[in-house]
C-alpha positions as CSV (number, residue, x, y, z in Angstrom):
1,M,-17.9,8.1,-12.1
2,R,-14.8,6.6,-11.9
3,L,-12.8,7.5,-9.1
4,N,-8.9,7.0,-9.3
5,I,-6.4,7.8,-6.6
6,I,-3.0,9.4,-7.9
7,C,-0.1,8.9,-5.3
8,A,4.5,8.8,-4.8
9,L,4.7,6.9,-1.9
10,T,7.7,4.7,-0.9
11,E,8.5,1.3,-0.2
12,N,6.5,2.2,3.8
13,R,4.0,4.2,2.1
14,A,5.1,7.5,2.9
15,I,3.9,10.1,1.2
16,G,5.1,13.8,2.7
17,Y,7.5,15.3,5.8
18,R,5.7,18.5,6.6
19,G,3.6,19.4,3.8
20,E,6.0,18.7,1.1
21,L,6.5,15.5,-1.1
22,L,9.4,13.3,0.1
23,Y,11.3,13.3,-3.3
24,Y,11.2,15.5,-6.5
25,L,11.0,13.7,-9.7
26,P,9.9,15.6,-13.0
27,A,9.4,12.2,-14.3
28,D,5.5,11.7,-11.6
29,L,5.3,15.4,-12.1
30,R,5.2,14.9,-16.0
31,H,2.5,11.3,-15.7
32,F,0.7,13.2,-12.4
33,K,-0.2,16.0,-15.3
34,M,-0.9,13.8,-18.2
35,L,-3.2,11.3,-17.0
36,T,-5.5,14.2,-14.7
37,T,-5.5,17.0,-17.4
38,G,-8.7,17.7,-17.8
39,H,-10.4,15.9,-15.5
40,T,-11.2,16.4,-12.0
41,V,-9.2,16.5,-9.0
42,V,-10.2,15.6,-4.8
43,M,-7.8,16.8,-2.6
44,G,-8.1,18.3,1.4
45,R,-7.3,22.0,2.4
46,K,-3.4,21.0,3.3
47,T,-2.7,19.4,-0.4
48,F,-4.2,22.1,-2.3
49,E,-1.8,24.6,0.0
50,S,0.9,22.8,-0.7
51,L,0.0,23.8,-4.6
52,P,3.7,26.0,-5.5
53,K,1.0,28.2,-7.8
54,G,-2.9,27.4,-6.2
55,A,-5.6,25.7,-8.4
56,L,-4.7,23.1,-10.7
57,P,-5.2,24.4,-14.2
58,N,-6.8,22.4,-17.0
59,R,-8.6,20.4,-14.2
60,R,-11.8,20.6,-11.9
61,N,-10.3,21.5,-8.2
62,I,-12.9,20.6,-5.9
63,V,-11.1,21.1,-1.9
64,I,-12.3,19.6,1.3
65,T,-11.8,21.9,4.2
66,R,-13.7,21.7,7.9
67,Q,-13.8,25.6,7.5
68,P,-16.8,27.0,6.7
69,D,-15.6,30.2,4.4
70,Y,-12.4,29.4,3.2
71,V,-12.8,30.3,-0.6
72,R,-9.4,30.6,-3.0
73,P,-9.5,31.3,-7.2
74,G,-9.8,28.3,-9.2
75,I,-11.6,25.9,-6.7
76,E,-14.9,24.5,-5.3
77,V,-14.8,24.0,-2.4
78,V,-16.9,21.3,0.2
79,H,-16.9,20.2,3.8
80,S,-16.7,16.5,3.5
81,F,-15.1,13.5,1.1
82,D,-18.9,11.7,0.6
83,A,-19.9,15.6,-0.8
84,A,-16.8,15.5,-2.6
85,L,-18.6,12.9,-4.8
86,R,-22.0,14.5,-4.4
87,A,-20.4,17.2,-6.6
88,C,-19.2,14.9,-9.4
89,S,-21.2,13.5,-12.3
90,T,-21.1,9.8,-12.9
91,D,-19.6,10.7,-16.2
92,E,-16.6,12.1,-14.5
93,E,-13.1,10.9,-14.1
94,V,-12.1,12.0,-10.4
95,F,-8.6,11.7,-9.2
96,V,-8.0,11.9,-5.9
97,L,-4.7,13.4,-4.7
98,G,-4.7,13.1,-1.0
99,G,-3.6,13.9,1.4
100,E,-3.9,10.5,4.0
101,S,-7.1,10.9,5.6
102,I,-8.7,11.9,2.3
103,Y,-7.5,9.1,0.8
104,A,-8.2,6.5,3.7
105,A,-11.7,7.9,3.1
106,A,-11.2,7.5,-1.0
107,L,-9.9,3.9,-1.4
108,P,-12.6,1.7,-0.1
109,H,-14.7,3.6,-3.3
110,A,-12.0,3.4,-5.6
111,D,-11.8,2.1,-8.9
112,R,-8.5,2.5,-10.0
113,L,-4.7,3.1,-8.0
114,C,-2.6,5.4,-10.4
115,L,0.4,4.7,-7.8
116,T,4.3,6.1,-8.5
117,H,6.2,3.6,-6.4
118,I,9.4,5.3,-5.2
119,A,12.5,2.8,-4.6
120,A,13.4,4.4,-1.2
121,M,12.3,4.7,2.6
122,P,12.9,8.5,4.1
123,E,14.8,9.1,7.0
124,A,11.9,11.2,8.2
125,A,8.0,11.0,6.9
126,D,4.9,12.4,8.2
127,T,2.6,11.4,6.8
128,F,1.6,7.5,5.0
129,F,-1.0,5.9,1.7
130,P,-3.3,4.3,3.7
131,P,-2.9,0.1,4.1
132,Y,-4.7,-1.8,1.1
133,D,-5.4,-5.5,0.0
134,V,-3.1,-6.1,-2.5
135,E,-5.8,-9.2,-2.8
136,E,-8.0,-6.3,-3.9
137,W,-6.6,-5.5,-7.1
138,E,-5.2,-6.3,-10.2
139,V,-2.3,-5.0,-12.0
140,E,-3.1,-3.7,-15.6
141,H,-0.3,-1.6,-16.0
142,E,3.6,-1.3,-14.6
143,E,6.7,0.5,-16.0
144,H,10.4,0.5,-14.2
145,F,12.3,3.3,-14.4
146,E,16.2,3.6,-13.5
147,P,17.1,6.3,-12.1
148,D,18.8,9.0,-14.6
149,E,20.0,12.7,-14.2
150,K,17.3,14.4,-13.8
151,N,15.4,11.3,-11.5
152,L,17.6,10.3,-9.0
153,L,16.0,7.4,-7.6
154,P,14.2,3.9,-9.2
155,Y,10.8,4.6,-9.6
156,T,7.7,2.1,-11.2
157,F,3.8,3.4,-12.3
158,T,1.6,1.1,-11.5
159,D,-2.3,0.8,-12.0
160,Y,-4.1,-1.3,-10.2
161,R,-7.8,-2.2,-11.4
162,R,-10.2,-3.1,-8.2
163,R,-10.7,-6.9,-8.9
164,K,-14.7,-7.6,-9.3
165,S,-15.9,-9.7,-6.1
């Protein structure tokens, strides 16, 4: 299994406020769809419930929750991050979508970070990407974009691969 973390974060690692994304960047949503389609996505219940249309189409959706009887169409339910990993086969490409505690659980196991760095500092945020040691990661690919008529902030797609120890 290759374990990827995918996230859009600001300069202070903020990722959300009151269950919502901080900024609307259509290019980031397209990038997210391109990377995750056809693969397995793992997320916490609150992240799942923030999706406007429920389960993401053309992806295997695994949702982590403590609620014992949680059921929604199009998802598989597990009760821990370790159980989510056990549910995946060794040849699967897995993307972790958040939230904050799921990212923190996934980070020590991740092979790759697919991060969208948004050049902004939000006025309010209550959810953050966990701190990570940049020395553990090497940039595999990076692409910077200036604001345009649809994406109002500068942003950079950066793929990091964990350095071999």
